[in-house]
C-alpha positions in Angstrom: 56.8 130.3 173.5 59.1 132.8 171.9 58.2 134.2 168.5 60.7 135.6 166.0 60.4 137.8 163.0 62.6 136.5 160.2 64.3 139.0 157.9 65.8 137.4 154.9 68.4 139.5 153.0 69.4 137.9 149.7 72.5 139.9 148.7 75.0 140.0 145.9 77.8 138.2 147.7 75.8 136.2 150.3 72.5 135.5 152.0 71.8 136.7 155.5 69.0 135.5 157.7 68.3 137.5 160.9 65.9 136.7 163.7 64.3 139.6 165.6 62.5 139.0 168.9 59.2 140.5 169.9 60.9 143.6 171.1 62.8 144.0 167.8 66.2 143.1 169.3 68.5 141.3 166.8 68.9 137.9 168.4 70.5 135.7 165.8 72.2 136.0 162.4 73.0 133.3 159.8 75.2 134.0 156.7 76.2 132.0 153.7 78.4 133.3 150.9 77.3 132.6 147.3 79.5 131.8 144.4 80.5 134.5 142.0 80.7 133.5 138.3 82.6 135.6 135.8 82.3 133.8 132.4 83.7 136.8 130.4 84.9 140.4 130.9 82.0 142.4 132.2 79.7 139.3 132.7 78.6 138.5 136.3 76.4 135.4 137.1 75.1 133.4 140.0 73.8 129.9 140.3 70.1 130.2 141.3 70.2 126.8 143.0 73.2 127.9 145.0 71.2 131.0 146.1 68.3 128.8 147.2 70.6 126.5 149.1 72.4 129.4 150.7 69.1 130.8 151.9 68.1 127.6 153.7 71.6 127.2 155.2 71.6 130.8 156.5 68.2 130.3 158.1 69.2 127.0 159.7 72.3 128.7 161.1 70.3 131.6 162.6 67.7 129.3 164.2 70.4 127.0 165.6 72.1 130.0 167.3 69.1 130.6 169.6 67.5 127.1 169.4 64.5 128.4 167.5 62.0 125.8 166.2 60.2 126.0 162.9 56.9 126.9 164.8 58.7 129.9 166.4 58.8 131.9 163.1 55.9 134.4 163.3 56.3 135.8 159.8 58.9 136.2 157.0 60.1 139.3 155.2 62.3 139.1 152.1 64.6 141.7 150.6 66.9 141.0 147.7 69.6 142.3 145.4 67.1 143.9 143.0 67.7 143.7 139.3 69.3 140.2 138.9 67.1 137.8 137.0 66.6 134.1 136.4 64.4 132.1 134.1 63.2 128.6 134.9 61.0 125.7 133.7 57.9 125.7 135.9 57.4 122.0 135.5 60.9 120.8 136.4 61.8 123.8 138.6 65.2 124.0 137.0 66.8 127.3 135.9 67.5 127.3 132.1 70.6 129.6 132.6 72.5 131.1 135.4 71.1 134.2 137.2 72.4 137.3 135.4 73.5 139.7 138.2 72.7 143.4 138.3 76.4 144.2 137.8 76.5 142.4 134.5 77.3 144.5 131.4 76.8 142.1 128.5 73.8 144.1 127.3 75.7 147.5 127.1 75.6 147.6 123.3 72.0 146.7 123.2 71.1 149.3 125.7 73.0 151.9 123.7 70.6 151.2 120.8 67.6 151.2 123.1 68.6 154.6 124.5 68.8 156.1 121.0 65.5 154.8 119.9 63.3 154.6 123.1 65.2 156.2 125.9 62.8 159.1 126.5 59.7 156.8 126.4 61.2 154.3 128.8 62.4 157.0 131.2 59.0 158.7 131.2 57.1 155.4 131.8 59.5 153.7 134.2 61.5 156.5 135.9 64.7 154.7 134.9 67.6 155.5 132.6 68.0 152.7 130.0 71.0 150.7 131.3 72.2 147.1 131.4 72.0 147.4 135.2 68.2 146.7 135.1 66.3 143.5 134.6 64.6 144.0 131.2 67.7 144.0 129.0 68.9 140.8 130.8 65.5 139.2 130.1 65.8 140.2 126.4 69.3 138.7 126.3 68.0 135.4 127.8 65.2 135.2 125.3 67.5 135.8 122.4 70.5 133.6 123.5 69.1 130.6 125.4 67.4 128.3 122.9 65.3 126.6 125.6 63.6 130.0 126.5 61.5 130.2 123.3 60.6 126.5 123.3 59.4 126.6 126.9 57.5 129.9 126.3 55.7 128.2 123.4 54.7 125.4 125.8 53.6 127.8 128.5 56.3 126.5 130.8 58.6 129.5 131.1 58.8 131.6 134.2 61.1 134.5 135.0 61.7 136.8 138.0 64.1 138.6 140.3 65.4 136.9 143.4 62.4 137.5 145.5 60.2 135.8 142.9 62.5 132.9 142.6 62.8 132.4 146.4 59.1 132.7 147.0 58.4 130.2 144.2 60.8 127.8 145.8 59.6 128.4 149.4 56.0 127.7 148.5 56.8 124.7 146.3 55.8 126.5 143.1 52.5 127.9 144.4 53.3 131.6 144.1 54.8 133.5 141.2 54.8 137.1 142.6 56.8 140.2 143.3 56.2 143.6 144.9 55.9 147.0 143.4 59.3 148.2 144.7 61.0 145.3 143.0 59.0 145.7 139.8 60.1 149.3 139.6 63.7 148.1 139.3 63.0 146.0 136.2 62.7 148.9 133.7 59.2 147.4 132.8 56.9 148.9 135.5 54.7 151.9 134.6 55.1 154.1 137.6 51.6 155.6 137.2 49.5 152.6 136.5 51.5 150.2 138.8 51.4 147.5 136.2 53.8 146.1 133.6 53.9 148.6 130.7 52.9 146.8 127.5 54.7 149.1 125.2 58.0 148.6 127.0 57.4 144.8 127.1 56.9 144.9 123.3 60.1 146.9 122.9 62.1 144.5 125.0 60.5 141.3 123.5 59.4 140.1 126.9 56.1 138.1 127.1 53.9 139.2 130.0 53.0 135.6 130.7 56.5 134.8 132.1 56.4 137.7 134.6 55.2 137.6 138.2 52.1 139.3 139.6 52.8 142.7 141.1 51.6 142.9 144.7 51.7 145.2 147.7 55.0 145.2 149.7 53.1 144.1 152.8 50.3 141.5 152.6 49.8 137.8 153.3 51.4 136.4 150.1 51.1 132.8 151.2 52.7 130.2 153.5 56.0 128.4 153.1 56.0 124.7 152.4 57.6 122.9 155.4 58.9 120.0 153.3 60.9 122.4 151.1 61.7 125.1 153.5 63.5 124.0 156.7 60.3 122.6 158.3 58.8 126.1 158.4 55.2 126.7 157.7 55.0 130.5 158.2 53.4 133.4 156.4 55.5 135.3 153.8 54.1 138.8 154.5 56.7 141.4 153.4 58.7 141.8 150.2 61.0 144.7 149.2 64.0 145.3 147.0 67.1 145.7 149.2 67.6 149.4 149.1 63.9 150.2 149.7 64.1 147.7 152.6 67.0 149.7 154.1 65.0 152.9 153.6 62.2 151.3 155.5 64.5 149.8 158.1 66.0 153.2 158.8 62.4 154.5 159.2 62.9 157.1 156.5 59.1 157.2 156.1 58.6 161.0 155.6 59.4 162.9 152.5 63.0 164.3 152.4 64.5 161.7 154.7 67.7 160.0 153.3 69.6 156.9 153.9 72.8 155.4 152.3 73.6 151.7 152.4 77.3 150.7 152.2 77.5 147.2 150.8 78.8 145.5 147.7 77.6 148.6 145.9 76.5 151.8 147.6 73.0 153.2 147.4 71.4 156.4 148.5 67.6 156.8 148.6 65.5 159.8 149.5 61.8 159.4 150.3 59.7 161.7 148.1 56.3 160.7 149.4 53.3 160.0 147.1 54.8 162.0 144.2 57.4 160.6 141.8 60.2 163.2 141.3 62.0 163.0 137.9 65.7 163.9 137.8 67.3 165.5 134.8 70.7 164.6 136.1 70.8 160.8 136.2 69.2 160.1 139.6 66.5 157.4 139.3 62.8 157.6 140.2 61.6 154.5 141.9 58.8 153.0 144.0 59.8 153.0 147.7 56.9 150.6 148.7 53.3 149.9 148.0 50.7 149.5 150.8 47.0 148.9 150.3 47.5 149.7 146.6 49.1 153.1 147.3 52.6 153.7 146.1 55.3 155.8 147.9 58.2 156.9 145.8 61.9 157.6 146.2 64.9 159.1 144.4 67.7 156.5 144.0 71.4 157.0 143.4 73.3 153.8 143.0 77.0 153.2 143.0 78.1 149.9 141.5 81.4 149.3 143.3 81.9 150.1 147.0 82.5 147.1 149.3 83.3 145.1 146.2 86.5 147.2 145.8 87.6 146.2 149.3 86.9 142.6 148.4 89.1 143.1 145.4 91.9 144.3 147.6 91.6 141.0 149.5 91.0 138.5 146.7 92.5 140.2 143.7 95.5 142.2 144.9 95.8 140.2 148.2 97.1 143.2 150.1 94.7 142.7 153.0 93.4 139.5 154.6 90.1 141.0 155.8 88.1 144.2 155.5 88.7 144.9 159.2 92.3 145.8 158.4 91.5 148.7 156.1 90.7 151.3 158.8 94.1 151.0 160.5 95.9 151.0 157.2 94.1 154.1 155.9 94.9 156.0 159.1 98.5 154.8 158.9 98.8 156.3 155.4 98.3 159.7 156.9 96.8 161.1 153.6 96.0 159.8 150.2 99.5 160.7 148.8 97.9 162.1 145.7 96.4 158.7 144.8 92.9 158.4 143.4 91.1 155.2 142.6 88.0 155.2 140.4 86.6 151.6 140.9 84.5 151.4 137.8 85.1 147.7 137.3 81.7 147.4 135.4 81.1 151.0 134.4 79.8 154.0 136.4 76.3 154.3 137.7 74.6 157.6 139.0 75.1 160.3 138.1 77.4 159.4 135.2 75.7 156.3 133.6 78.8 155.2 131.6 78.8 151.5 130.9 82.2 151.7 129.3 84.2 153.5 132.0 86.8 151.1 133.6 88.7 151.1 136.8 91.6 153.6 137.1 94.2 154.3 139.8 96.0 157.6 139.1 98.6 159.6 140.9 101.0 156.6 141.6 104.5 157.6 142.5 107.6 155.8 143.9 106.3 156.8 147.3 102.9 155.0 146.8 102.4 152.3 149.4 99.8 149.6 150.1 98.4 151.8 152.7 97.8 154.6 150.1 96.0 152.1 147.9 93.7 151.0 150.7 93.0 154.6 151.7 92.2 155.6 148.1 89.9 152.6 147.9 87.9 153.7 150.9 88.0 157.4 149.8 86.5 156.4 146.5 83.3 155.3 148.1 82.9 158.7 149.9 83.6 160.6 146.7 81.0 158.6 144.8 78.4 159.2 147.5 79.2 162.9 147.4 78.5 163.0 143.7 75.1 161.4 144.2 74.1 163.5 147.1 74.9 166.8 145.3 72.7 165.8 142.3 69.9 164.5 144.6 69.8 167.8 146.4 69.7 169.7 143.2 67.0 167.6 141.6 64.7 167.4 144.6 65.2 171.0 145.7 65.6 169.6 149.2 68.8 170.4 151.1 70.1 167.3 152.9 71.2 168.2 156.4 71.8 164.7 157.9 72.2 161.2 156.4 71.4 157.9 158.0 73.9 155.2 157.1 73.9 151.4 157.3 75.6 148.4 155.9 78.8 146.6 156.8 81.2 149.4 156.0 79.7 151.6 158.7 81.9 149.7 161.1 84.9 151.5 159.5 85.3 154.7 161.5 87.8 156.1 159.0 85.4 155.8 156.1 82.5 157.2 158.1 84.5 160.2 159.3 85.9 160.9 155.8 82.4 160.6 154.4 81.1 163.2 156.9 84.0 165.4 156.0 83.5 165.2 152.2 79.7 165.8 152.5 80.0 168.5 155.1 77.0 167.1 157.0 76.6 164.7 160.0 76.2 160.9 159.5 74.0 158.9 161.9 74.5 155.2 162.3 71.7 153.2 164.0 72.2 150.4 166.6 71.0 147.8 164.1 73.0 148.3 160.9 71.4 145.3 159.2 68.7 147.6 158.1 67.8 145.7 154.9 66.8 142.6 156.8 65.2 144.8 159.5 63.1 146.7 156.9 61.9 143.4 155.4 60.9 142.1 158.8 59.1 145.4 159.6 57.2 145.1 156.4 56.3 141.5 157.2 55.0 142.6 160.6 52.7 145.1 158.8 51.6 142.4 156.4 50.3 140.2 159.3 48.8 143.2 161.2 51.3 143.5 164.0 51.8 147.2 162.9 49.0 149.0 161.2 51.1 151.7 159.5 54.8 152.7 158.9 54.3 155.6 161.3 54.3 153.1 164.2 57.9 152.2 163.5 59.5 155.6 163.9 60.1 155.1 167.6 62.1 151.9 167.0 65.0 153.7 165.4 67.9 154.1 167.8 71.2 156.1 167.3 74.4 154.2 167.9 77.1 156.7 166.6 77.2 160.1 164.9 80.0 161.5 162.8 80.4 165.3 162.5 82.3 166.9 159.7 85.7 168.3 160.6 87.4 169.1 157.3 87.7 172.7 156.0 85.7 173.7 152.9 88.9 174.4 151.0 90.4 171.0 151.6 87.1 169.3 150.7 86.9 171.2 147.4 90.5 170.4 146.5 90.0 166.7 147.1 86.7 166.7 145.1 88.3 168.6 142.2 91.1 166.0 141.9 88.5 163.2 142.2 86.5 164.5 139.3 89.6 164.8 137.2 90.3 161.1 137.9 86.7 160.2 136.9 87.0 162.1 133.7 90.1 160.0 132.8 88.4 156.7 133.7 85.6 157.6 131.3 88.2 158.2 128.5 90.2 155.1 129.0 89.7 153.7 125.5 92.3 155.3 123.2 90.9 156.0 119.8 
C-alpha cells in the first residue's frame, strides 16, 4: 500500500494540498481559490469557513488525482499565511467576525500610537517592528469592535488564532487549540527568549491569554484528524510552520547564512541565523525559524507586501492580461522599461521602509508608454523590492549573500528571474520542487513522526532545476536602482499637505 505525506499550504489567495510519495516526489496537487473581501479602503478579510471548505476541497482534489484513500495519508504538515487572525465561539464553532488578513491596514493609526509609547519594548521582546501587519493589533481591534468578543470572553467561550490554529481546531473536531513557535513569533506577542506569550505585551494589547493557543514545537505529534470532519482521514498532524519558515525548511536552508526568497502574493526573504536571534537596526525582522525539542532556531525576515498580487491586479483590475503566464512575453516585447517605474504599495510598504501610508504609484508615464511597459514595470518592481531587502539583510547580518534559493509561482517567469539576478548581481537557484512551503511542512511532519531524526537528513533531497547568472553591468544596475528609489520616495509622499 502506498503512503503519502500531505503538505497543506493555506495561502492568501488559495489553499494548496500536495501529496509527496515515499521518495519525496510530488505526485498530486489540489488547489482551491479563496474569496477576497475588501469592506473598505485598506481593509482585507477572508471568510474562515470558506478557508476551511477550501482546505477540504483541495485535499479531495489531490487525493482523487492519484486515487489515494484516507488510510494512505502517513502524516500531515500544515503551513499558513502567517499573521491573519480569526476569533470564534468554542461551543458553536462559528467565527464571530471575518478573518482579518495580514495585508489589512485598519489598525495603522493604532500602531502609530503603539510605536510611540511601546515600540522599543515590543521590538526588544518580540523581534518585530510594531505594524498592523502582525496579529496582535488585529486581535486588539476585534476585542474593541466586535461586541460578541467581550461577552464570549466573560463566559470562557472565546478562542482566537492564526490559520494553523483554526484549521487544526476544525480538523480535530475542536480537540486541539495549538500553534507552533514559528507562527507565534509572527503575532507580535511571543517573547523570543522565553518562547512563551509575553504578559507585558498582552497587557499592552488588551489580549487575554486564555483565548490564545498553546505554543508547541514545529514537529511533534499534535494529535489526529477526525475522519468525520476531515475527508475521512484519521492521520497524525505532526508538522506546523508559518509559510515562509516552511519555505526556508523546504529549501533546506538549515545552516546559518543560507537564504531563500519566496515569490507569491507577497515576496519574502529569510536568512537562517542559527540558534542566535540577530536584531536589525534597519527594519529587517527577527523571527523564529522553527522549534525542535524545545530548542528554537532563528531567522532574519524581510517581507514585501505586494508581488504576485500586483500581477493579479493587472489581470483583475486593469484587465490588460488574461493570465500571469502572458507577462514574460509582454515584458520581453517591451524591450526595456521605457522609463516607467511602478511602486505597488497598495497597502503600504513593508521592509525596509515600514510605511503604512505609502500608496501605489506609477511614474514615468509618457505618450509612448504601452501595456507591455506597464507589465514589465510590474515585474521589475518585485526585483527592486527584493534588492532593497537583501542589501539591508547583508548589512545587518554582516554576512555577504553570494547565492539565493528561490521558490514560488513566479519562479516560472524567466524574465523576472533573470532580471532579479541582474539587479542583485548574484546567481539565483530554483529547485525542482518549487512548492517549497508545502514541501517544508511535509518535511516537518515527517520529523514529527520520526521518519527523519533531524533537519540535517533533508539536505540531500534538494535538487537544482535552473540557475540564473547575472549579466547586467554594474553601471546599468545602479542607474535602475537610483530611479527606483526616487519612485519609492514619491510613493511615500503621496499625501499632499
